[in-house]
N, C-alpha and C positions, 0 to 999 in steps of 0.2 A: 333148555327149559329149566334145568336145575339152577343155572346161574340166574335166570330171570326170577325164579321163585325166591331165591335168597335175597335178591335186591328188593323185591316187592315186600318182603318181611320188614326190611329196614324203613320203608316208607308207610307202613301201616300205622295210621294215626293213633290207635289205641295202645301201641307199644311204646315204652319209655326210652326211645332213642333220642340223641341230641339232634339239634338242627343241623350241626355239621355233618353228622352221619347221614341224615336225610339228604342233605345237599349232595354229598358224594354219591349216594345211591341213585339219586335222580340223574346226575351227570352220567353215571355208568349205564343207566337204563337208556338214556338217549343214545349213547355210543353203541351199545350192543343191539338194541331192539330195532334200530333203523338200518341195520346192516343186511336184513333179509325180510322178505314178506312173511315167512313162517314165524320169525321171532316177533314181528309186529302183531300178527294175529294172536299169538300166544299171550302177548301183553294185553291186548284189548279184551280177550276172553276172560281175563281176571276182573277184579273189582277196581282196577286202577283208575278208571274215569271218576269214580266216586272219591277216591283218595286225592287225586289231583285237584278236584273241585274244592275239597277241604282246604288244601294248601293255597288255593287262590284266595280264599276267604280268611285264612289264618296264618299263613306262612310268613317268616321274616324275609328280609330283602333277598338274601342269597337263594333261599328255597323257592321264593316266588319267581325269581328270574329263571331258575332251572325248570320250574314247572311250566312257565310260559314258553320256554324254548322247546320243550316236548310238545306242547299244544300247537305251537306254530308249525312244527313239522307234521304233526298229525293232520292238521287242517289242509295241508298241501298234498296229502297222500290220496284220499278218495272222498267222494261224496258220502259214502256210507259212514265214515268216521265223523264227517261234519254233521250229518244228521243225528248221529248218536250223541254228539256233544251238545247239539241244540236241545235235544229232548232231556238231557241230563241236568240242565239248568246253568249251563256255562254262559249264556248270553247276558243275563243280568249281572253275573259276577264280573265279566269282562267290562261291561259298561261302567260298573262302579270303579274299576281300576283306572279308568280314563281320567279320574280326578286324583290319582295318586301323587304324592310329593315327588317321587323319582321320575325324571324325564324318560329314563330307560324303560321303566315299568309301563309308563303311559304309552310309549311307542310300541312296545311288544304287545301289549293288550290290544291296541288299535289294529295291529297287523293281524292278530288272530281273529278279532271280531269282524274285520273287513272281509276276511276269507270266508268265515262262517255265513255271513250275510249274502254271499253269492248264491246261496241255496234258498229257493222260494219258501220251503217249509220253515226254515229258520227265520226268515223275515216275518212270517206270520206270527211265530212265537214271540219274537222280539217286540213287535209293536203292540202286542196285547197288553203290555205294561207301559203306560204312557211315560213313566219315569225314565225308561231306557232312552227313548227318543229325546226327551227333554234334556238329558245329560249330554247327548251328542250336540244338540243345537247350542246349549249353554256354553260349551267349550269353544265355540267359534267366536265368542265375545272376547275382544282383545283385553278387556278388563280382567279376564280370568288369568291371563298370563301363561296359558298352557297350550300354545298353538304349535308346539313342536310337531305333533302328529296331525296337523291340520289336513294335509292331503289324504291321509288314511281315513280321518273322520268324515271328510267330504265324500270319499269313495263309499263309505258305509251308508251315508245319507242318500247318495245317488242310488244305491241298491234298493233302498226302501221306497224310492219313487216308482219302482216297478209294480207296486201293489196299490190298489185304490185306497185302501184304508191307510196305507203308509203316506200317500200324498195328502190325504185329508188331515191326518194328524200333524204333518209337518207344517202346513199352512195355517192351522188353527192353534199351534203350540204357542204358549206364552213367550217362548224364546225364539220364535220365528224371525224376529227383527235382527238377531245375531247373524243369521244367514243373509238376510236382506241387506244389511249394512256391509257385510263382507263382499257381496256381489256389487253393491254400489261403489265400493272402493276400487273395483277393477279386477278382483281376483278371478282368474280364468275358470278354475274348477267350480267356484261358487256360482259364477254366471251360468255354467253348464247345468247345474242343479236347478237354478231359477228358470232357465229356459225349458227344462223338462217339465217343471211344475206348471208353466204357463201355457203348455201346448196339450193339455189333457182336459178331461171333462170338468175339472175344477177351475177352469179358466175364469169363470165369473167370480167365484169367491176369492180366488187368488188376486184378481185385479182389484177387488175392493180393499183387500188387506194391503196390497202393494201401494195403492194410492192414498191410503189413510195417513 
């Protein structure tokens, strides 16, 4: 616990440490805290989720990559951690990173987001902000040139089809055509999403949009 507290001090946003020091501390946190359940619980019981969220929005590349590495592992540990991250405001921050210049950052953000959206409560939170869904759909547009994480983005969209409001917002989004065109081109995962949308209560409105 003493080691963890020392590392946490280095990533406290209000203290004047360099980005390099924060990067090293985040890497050490990943190494030490995922070695045991108790260490991980000690980490989560601190304010670390708030600090990691700060670095999602403000960190340089190296710090951002280390932060996403921690979050990716947290999202794989338990539903409780996923639920905490969803409530803490991570969903919108991760969606914003899907448009990052770095392919690596986009892919890691998509991995974490896809994991978080496996939880129903997180899907509900995510679709409350229409901008989140619009970002996902817009990134399927080949003109965006950011399709490296396409499979993960489609996985996230597929998760959102599990809710009525998610399905409705998908088919009524201004960027729905990006999904439609990808499915028309023969993409297997996009066609799966389209099939899921066409076999629910929104079949009528979907059909009108599809045939327009």
